[in-house]
N, CA and C atoms as a LAMMPS dump frame, in Angstrom:
ITEM: TIMESTEP
0
ITEM: NUMBER OF ATOMS
189
ITEM: BOX BOUNDS ff ff ff
-5.0000000000000000e+02 5.0000000000000000e+02
-5.0000000000000000e+02 5.0000000000000000e+02
-5.0000000000000000e+02 5.0000000000000000e+02
ITEM: ATOMS id mol type element x y z
1 1 1 N 0.995 -0.963 -0.205
2 1 2 C -0.172 0.036 0.062
3 1 3 C 0.953 1.285 -0.114
4 2 1 N 0.215 2.301 -0.648
5 2 2 C 1.189 3.729 -0.514
6 2 3 C 0.76 4.362 0.458
7 3 1 N 1.505 5.541 0.82
8 3 2 C 1.104 6.157 1.969
9 3 3 C -0.316 7.291 1.592
10 4 1 N -0.696 7.741 0.582
11 4 2 C -1.805 8.148 0.073
12 4 3 C -2.995 7.107 0.533
13 5 1 N -2.805 5.992 0.192
14 5 2 C -3.934 4.954 0.318
15 5 3 C -4.538 5.076 1.7
16 6 1 N -3.227 4.591 2.315
17 6 2 C -2.931 4.592 4.052
18 6 3 C -3.814 5.827 4.519
19 7 1 N -3.579 7.076 4.088
20 7 2 C -4.048 8.203 4.908
21 7 3 C -5.719 8.169 4.22
22 8 1 N -6.066 8.144 3.154
23 8 2 C -7.467 7.961 2.536
24 8 3 C -8.173 7.053 3.484
25 9 1 N -7.533 5.7 3.841
26 9 2 C -7.965 4.948 4.877
27 9 3 C -8.464 5.154 6.201
28 10 1 N -7.321 5.698 6.786
29 10 2 C -7.228 6.476 8.066
30 10 3 C -8.471 7.39 8.436
31 11 1 N -8.642 8.406 7.687
32 11 2 C -9.698 9.328 7.405
33 11 3 C -11.136 9.026 7.159
34 12 1 N -11.5 7.779 6.642
35 12 2 C -12.463 7.415 5.764
36 12 3 C -13.299 6.911 7.163
37 13 1 N -14.717 7.149 6.971
38 13 2 C -15.589 6.733 7.929
39 13 3 C -16.003 4.98 7.826
40 14 1 N -15.335 4.379 6.669
41 14 2 C -15.762 3.287 6.654
42 14 3 C -14.647 2.126 6.882
43 15 1 N -14.798 1.081 7.486
44 15 2 C -13.745 0.352 7.852
45 15 3 C -13.187 -0.376 6.755
46 16 1 N -12.131 -0.374 6.3
47 16 2 C -11.583 -1.375 5.223
48 16 3 C -10.518 -2.639 6.136
49 17 1 N -10.897 -3.48 5.147
50 17 2 C -10.05 -4.843 5.721
51 17 3 C -8.628 -4.358 5.545
52 18 1 N -7.916 -4.035 6.309
53 18 2 C -6.554 -3.934 6.261
54 18 3 C -5.788 -5.227 7.128
55 19 1 N -4.846 -5.42 6.417
56 19 2 C -4.24 -6.649 6.7
57 19 3 C -2.618 -6.469 7.435
58 20 1 N -1.91 -6.557 8.13
59 20 2 C -0.772 -6.828 8.609
60 20 3 C 0.064 -7.884 9.004
61 21 1 N 0.816 -8.838 8.148
62 21 2 C 1.286 -9.828 8.552
63 21 3 C 0.338 -10.746 8.953
64 22 1 N -1.03 -10.769 8.204
65 22 2 C -2.102 -11.912 8.352
66 22 3 C -3.178 -11.417 9.096
67 23 1 N -3.008 -10.383 10.184
68 23 2 C -3.91 -10.123 11.053
69 23 3 C -4.631 -8.954 10.746
70 24 1 N -5.681 -8.812 11.078
71 24 2 C -6.793 -7.208 10.496
72 24 3 C -6.121 -6.502 11.587
73 25 1 N -5.817 -5.227 10.91
74 25 2 C -5.688 -4.028 11.764
75 25 3 C -6.31 -2.663 11.57
76 26 1 N -6.47 -1.783 12.363
77 26 2 C -6.859 -0.56 11.933
78 26 3 C -5.682 0.351 11.735
79 27 1 N -5.77 1.431 11.246
80 27 2 C -4.927 2.294 10.855
81 27 3 C -5.323 3.489 11.944
82 28 1 N -4.729 4.13 12.656
83 28 2 C -4.691 5.108 13.716
84 28 3 C -4.277 6.246 13.009
85 29 1 N -3.272 6.489 12.624
86 29 2 C -2.21 7.784 11.807
87 29 3 C -1.415 7.35 10.867
88 30 1 N -1.205 8.042 9.829
89 30 2 C -0.262 7.641 8.812
90 30 3 C 0.829 9.076 9.084
91 31 1 N 2.087 8.755 8.79
92 31 2 C 3.042 9.545 8.733
93 31 3 C 3.658 9.396 7.065
94 32 1 N 3.029 10.668 6.892
95 32 2 C 3.5 10.63 5.167
96 32 3 C 4.969 10.923 4.762
97 33 1 N 5.27 11.867 5.286
98 33 2 C 6.724 11.947 4.858
99 33 3 C 7.679 10.97 5.309
100 34 1 N 7.609 9.966 6.515
101 34 2 C 8.613 9.028 6.531
102 34 3 C 7.628 7.725 6.125
103 35 1 N 6.754 7.296 5.474
104 35 2 C 5.866 6.249 5.172
105 35 3 C 5.438 5.464 6.234
106 36 1 N 5.289 5.903 7.415
107 36 2 C 5.202 4.838 8.758
108 36 3 C 3.309 5.072 9.089
109 37 1 N 2.884 3.949 9.323
110 37 2 C 1.762 4.012 10.103
111 37 3 C 1.423 3.36 11.549
112 38 1 N 0.582 4.29 12.095
113 38 2 C 0.407 3.565 13.617
114 38 3 C -0.895 3.04 13.339
115 39 1 N -0.501 1.361 14.131
116 39 2 C -1.915 0.685 13.783
117 39 3 C -1.877 0.057 15.106
118 40 1 N -3.077 -0.854 14.942
119 40 2 C -3.23 -1.83 15.979
120 40 3 C -4.064 -2.785 15.745
121 41 1 N -3.873 -4.19 16.05
122 41 2 C -4.651 -5.193 15.81
123 41 3 C -6.413 -4.903 16.244
124 42 1 N -7.487 -5.722 15.322
125 42 2 C -8.432 -5.399 15.588
126 42 3 C -8.794 -6.11 17.328
127 43 1 N -8.253 -7.101 16.954
128 43 2 C -8.357 -7.768 18.298
129 43 3 C -7.769 -7.278 19.734
130 44 1 N -6.822 -6.4 19.279
131 44 2 C -6.072 -5.828 20.703
132 44 3 C -5.952 -4.092 20.247
133 45 1 N -6.677 -3.246 21.032
134 45 2 C -6.713 -1.947 20.521
135 45 3 C -5.328 -1.385 21.263
136 46 1 N -5.057 -1.948 22.296
137 46 2 C -3.849 -1.584 23.231
138 46 3 C -2.617 -2.004 22.563
139 47 1 N -2.499 -3.007 21.926
140 47 2 C -1.109 -3.167 20.938
141 47 3 C -0.744 -2.382 20.025
142 48 1 N -0.421 -1.168 20.232
143 48 2 C -0.312 -0.168 18.929
144 48 3 C 1.268 -0.331 18.488
145 49 1 N 1.46 -0.059 17.09
146 49 2 C 2.72 -0.471 16.511
147 49 3 C 3.071 0.477 15.207
148 50 1 N 4.209 0.903 15.026
149 50 2 C 4.437 1.648 14.092
150 50 3 C 5.422 1.065 13.109
151 51 1 N 4.794 0.795 11.637
152 51 2 C 4.876 0.119 10.753
153 51 3 C 5.332 0.882 9.367
154 52 1 N 5.886 0.225 8.473
155 52 2 C 5.908 0.629 7.115
156 52 3 C 4.73 0.908 6.539
157 53 1 N 4.004 1.496 5.761
158 53 2 C 3.041 1.664 5.018
159 53 3 C 3.061 0.226 3.749
160 54 1 N 4.45 0.451 3.829
161 54 2 C 4.366 -0.652 2.305
162 54 3 C 3.962 -2.14 2.65
163 55 1 N 4.186 -2.416 4.241
164 55 2 C 3.689 -3.632 4.653
165 55 3 C 2.105 -3.551 4.837
166 56 1 N 1.584 -2.98 4.476
167 56 2 C 0.345 -3.056 4.84
168 56 3 C -0.912 -3.565 3.69
169 57 1 N -1.506 -4.223 3.737
170 57 2 C -2.212 -4.752 2.531
171 57 3 C -3.865 -4.565 2.602
172 58 1 N -4.586 -4.602 1.682
173 58 2 C -6.021 -4.4 1.657
174 58 3 C -6.468 -5.786 1.681
175 59 1 N -7.309 -6.655 2.04
176 59 2 C -7.637 -7.726 2.211
177 59 3 C -8.471 -7.887 0.696
178 60 1 N -8.091 -8.999 -0.025
179 60 2 C -8.87 -8.853 -1.306
180 60 3 C -8.128 -8.647 -2.493
181 61 1 N -6.877 -7.355 -2.502
182 61 2 C -6.305 -6.459 -3.017
183 61 3 C -5.299 -7.862 -4.245
184 62 1 N -5.316 -7.734 -5.448
185 62 2 C -4.339 -8.439 -6.039
186 62 3 C -3.418 -7.441 -6.514
187 63 1 N -2.197 -7.983 -6.196
188 63 2 C -1.105 -7.091 -6.746
189 63 3 C -0.398 -7.837 -7.808
């Protein structure tokens, strides 16, 4: 995923099916300058992580 798409998802009122390492996650914030997203697993909102946006996928996207 690119930073622009991650930013769109973060601001969207609709919940996208974003995946990180096979696990559904929620994007809290995107640092477009550094290509980093703050995320947490849907199953554990307290487990916040900063990850490269390029490591995020939208479930069902074919590359």
